[in-house]
C-alpha positions in Angstrom: 116.0 -118.1 119.7 116.3 -114.3 118.9 118.2 -113.3 115.8 120.7 -111.2 117.7 121.3 -113.9 120.3 121.7 -116.6 117.5 124.3 -114.3 115.8 126.2 -113.7 119.0 126.3 -117.5 119.6 127.4 -118.1 116.0 130.3 -115.6 116.3 131.5 -116.9 119.6 131.5 -120.5 118.4 133.3 -119.5 115.3 135.9 -117.6 117.3 136.3 -120.7 119.5 137.1 -122.7 116.4 139.6 -120.3 115.1 141.5 -119.8 118.3 141.4 -123.5 119.3 143.0 -124.5 116.0 146.2 -122.8 116.9 146.8 -125.0 120.0 147.2 -128.5 118.3 149.5 -126.9 115.5 151.8 -125.1 118.0 151.9 -128.2 120.3 152.5 -130.4 117.3 155.7 -128.4 116.6 156.5 -128.5 120.3 156.5 -132.3 120.3 159.5 -132.2 117.9 161.6 -130.5 120.6 159.9 -131.5 123.8 158.9 -134.9 125.2 156.9 -134.0 128.3 154.1 -136.6 129.0 151.8 -133.7 130.0 152.7 -132.0 126.7 151.8 -135.1 124.8 148.4 -135.4 126.7 147.7 -131.7 126.3 148.2 -132.1 122.5 145.8 -134.9 122.3 143.2 -133.1 124.6 143.3 -129.9 122.4 143.0 -131.9 119.1 140.0 -133.8 120.4 138.4 -130.6 121.8 139.0 -128.9 118.5 137.2 -131.6 116.6 134.3 -131.5 119.1 134.0 -127.7 118.8 134.0 -127.9 115.0 131.2 -130.4 115.1 129.2 -128.2 117.7 129.8 -125.1 115.5 128.6 -126.9 112.3 125.4 -128.2 114.0 124.7 -124.8 115.6 125.0 -123.1 112.2 122.8 -125.7 110.4 120.2 -125.9 112.9 120.1 -122.2 113.5 119.8 -121.4 109.7 117.2 -123.9 108.9 113.7 -122.9 110.0 112.0 -125.9 108.5 113.4 -128.1 111.2 110.9 -128.3 114.1 112.2 -127.8 117.8 112.0 -131.6 118.7 114.2 -132.5 115.7 116.7 -129.7 116.5 117.1 -130.8 120.2 117.7 -134.4 118.9 120.4 -133.2 116.5 122.0 -131.0 119.2 122.0 -133.9 121.7 123.5 -136.3 119.2 126.2 -133.6 118.5 126.9 -133.4 122.2 127.1 -137.2 122.5 129.7 -137.2 119.7 131.8 -134.7 121.5 131.6 -136.8 124.7 132.8 -140.0 122.9 135.7 -138.0 121.4 136.7 -136.9 124.9 136.3 -140.3 126.4 138.6 -141.9 123.7 141.2 -139.2 124.1 141.0 -139.6 128.0 141.6 -143.3 127.8 144.5 -142.9 125.3 146.1 -140.4 127.5 145.6 -142.4 130.7 147.5 -145.4 129.0 150.1 -142.9 127.9 150.5 -141.6 131.5 151.1 -145.1 132.9 153.9 -145.9 130.3 157.6 -145.5 131.4 158.6 -141.8 130.7 161.7 -140.2 129.3 163.7 -138.3 132.0 164.9 -135.8 129.2 161.7 -133.7 128.6 163.4 -131.4 126.1 162.1 -128.0 125.4 158.6 -127.5 126.7 158.4 -123.7 126.4 155.9 -123.9 123.3 153.5 -126.0 125.3 153.9 -123.9 128.3 153.0 -120.7 126.4 149.9 -122.3 124.8 148.8 -123.6 128.2 149.2 -120.2 129.8 147.5 -118.4 126.8 144.8 -121.1 126.9 144.0 -120.6 130.6 143.5 -116.9 130.1 141.5 -117.2 126.7 139.4 -120.1 127.9 138.4 -118.3 131.1 137.1 -115.4 128.9 135.2 -117.9 126.8 133.7 -119.6 129.9 132.3 -116.3 131.0 131.0 -115.5 127.5 129.4 -118.8 126.9 127.8 -118.7 130.5 126.3 -115.3 129.7 125.0 -116.6 126.4 123.5 -119.6 127.9 121.6 -117.6 130.5 119.9 -115.5 127.8 119.5 -118.3 125.0 119.2 -121.5 126.9 120.6 -123.3 124.0 121.9 -126.8 124.7 125.1 -126.5 122.5 126.0 -123.2 124.2 125.4 -124.7 127.6 127.7 -127.7 126.9 130.4 -125.2 125.6 130.1 -123.2 128.8 130.8 -126.3 130.9 133.6 -127.5 128.5 135.3 -124.0 128.7 135.0 -124.0 132.5 136.7 -127.3 132.7 139.3 -126.3 130.1 140.2 -123.3 132.1 140.9 -125.4 135.3 142.8 -128.0 133.3 145.0 -125.3 131.5 145.9 -124.0 135.0 147.1 -127.3 136.0 149.0 -127.9 132.8 150.7 -124.6 133.0 151.9 -125.2 136.5 153.0 -128.6 135.6 155.0 -127.5 132.5 156.4 -124.6 134.4 158.0 -126.9 136.9 159.4 -129.2 134.1 160.8 -126.1 132.3 162.4 -124.7 135.5 163.6 -128.1 136.9 163.9 -130.2 133.8 166.2 -133.1 135.1 164.8 -133.3 138.7 162.5 -135.8 140.3 160.1 -133.1 141.1 159.6 -132.4 137.4 159.0 -136.1 136.7 156.3 -136.3 139.4 154.8 -133.0 138.2 154.7 -134.3 134.7 152.9 -137.5 135.6 150.4 -135.6 137.8 149.8 -133.1 135.1 149.1 -135.7 132.3 147.0 -137.7 134.9 144.8 -134.7 135.6 144.2 -134.0 132.0 143.3 -137.7 131.4 140.7 -137.8 134.3 139.2 -134.5 133.2 138.7 -135.8 129.6 137.2 -139.0 130.9 134.8 -137.5 133.5 133.7 -134.7 131.2 133.0 -137.1 128.4 131.1 -139.6 130.5 128.9 -136.8 132.1 128.1 -135.3 128.6 127.2 -138.8 127.2 125.0 -139.7 130.1 123.1 -136.4 130.2 122.4 -136.4 126.5 121.7 -140.1 126.1 119.0 -139.9 128.8 117.6 -136.8 127.2 117.4 -138.5 123.8 115.6 -141.4 125.3 113.1 -139.3 127.1 112.1 -137.4 123.8 
């Protein structure tokens, strides 16, 4: 990997960690004033994704800085990092799916902080998706590739969450908001599970073939 490309990947991952850290904190505060199932699911999702991004950043930094590790060892470490990220996403997805099936509270409270985070996330993650995709085309780095896929999915999910929370905010006590809330949390759960399973399968088979 060229030094300039490595530096660009490092900076992008670091920026991802910094910006992703704001979501769980704001949503954590939002849970004290809002009780939307979609909001709780989104908080769980963002917390899990932050953990996965931090691990990916750490592995990318360590592997990239250590020239004594051979290519085969680097790929093994990167794949194990991706498998860990997939496991975290699966656990979060199953937890949210159980949460989505539990009886909800008709009083959703103030979901405005969660809505703002989801809207900001949809815009920011779309930009990161394009950036990671561009980096992957030039670097062909496995971790960068997984991040490109992750941010593509994150962008679509954030759009769904934004629309769901908008309905809950505009029509807080209506039947429509209850249905939208259930659909929103369900979509987030399914996304986490499918993305996690796909990441685990691809990297597990890759490890076995080394």
